[in-house]
C-alpha positions as CSV (number, residue, x, y, z in Angstrom):
1,M,-91.0,1.2,64.3
2,R,-91.8,-1.7,62.3
3,A,-89.8,-3.0,59.5
4,P,-91.6,-3.0,56.2
5,I,-92.5,-6.1,54.5
6,S,-91.1,-6.5,51.0
7,G,-93.4,-6.6,48.1
8,D,-91.9,-10.1,47.2
9,A,-93.6,-11.4,50.2
10,L,-97.0,-10.7,48.6
11,Y,-96.0,-12.8,45.6
12,D,-94.7,-15.5,47.8
13,A,-98.0,-15.9,49.3
14,F,-100.0,-15.2,46.0
15,W,-98.6,-18.0,43.8
16,P,-98.9,-20.9,46.1
17,A,-102.5,-19.9,46.7
18,V,-103.0,-19.9,42.8
19,F,-101.3,-23.2,42.3
20,A,-102.9,-25.0,45.2
21,G,-106.3,-23.8,44.1
22,L,-105.7,-25.0,40.6
23,A,-104.6,-28.3,41.8
24,A,-107.5,-28.7,44.1
25,L,-109.8,-27.8,41.0
26,V,-108.5,-30.2,38.6
27,W,-107.8,-33.0,41.2
28,P,-110.2,-36.0,40.8
29,R,-112.8,-36.2,43.7
30,A,-112.8,-39.9,43.8
31,R,-109.2,-40.5,43.9
32,W,-106.6,-39.4,46.6
33,T,-109.2,-37.4,48.6
34,Y,-106.7,-36.5,51.3
35,A,-104.2,-35.0,48.8
36,R,-107.0,-32.8,47.4
37,L,-108.1,-31.8,50.9
38,W,-104.4,-30.8,51.6
39,A,-104.3,-28.7,48.6
40,V,-107.4,-26.8,49.7
41,F,-105.9,-26.3,53.2
42,V,-102.7,-25.0,51.6
43,Q,-104.6,-22.6,49.4
44,G,-106.6,-21.3,52.4
45,G,-103.5,-20.8,54.3
46,A,-101.8,-18.9,51.6
47,Q,-104.9,-16.7,51.1
48,L,-105.2,-15.9,54.8
49,T,-101.3,-15.1,54.7
50,L,-101.9,-12.9,51.7
51,G,-104.8,-11.1,53.3
52,A,-102.9,-10.4,56.5
53,L,-99.9,-9.1,54.6
54,I,-102.1,-6.7,52.5
55,L,-104.0,-5.6,55.7
56,S,-100.6,-5.0,57.4
57,G,-99.6,-2.6,54.7
58,A,-97.2,-4.5,52.7
């Protein structure tokens, strides 16, 4: 039997996705392009993690 995933894990994936998405949204496109791209990748990774947690029944 699998150990249940705590509900806090959902929030631990949700909030970084929100903050990284907001950072990518307000980041200037002309300056620090790689930092903005990094924020988009962090957001995508956090969203994939959150989706996997939800689908696993957390």
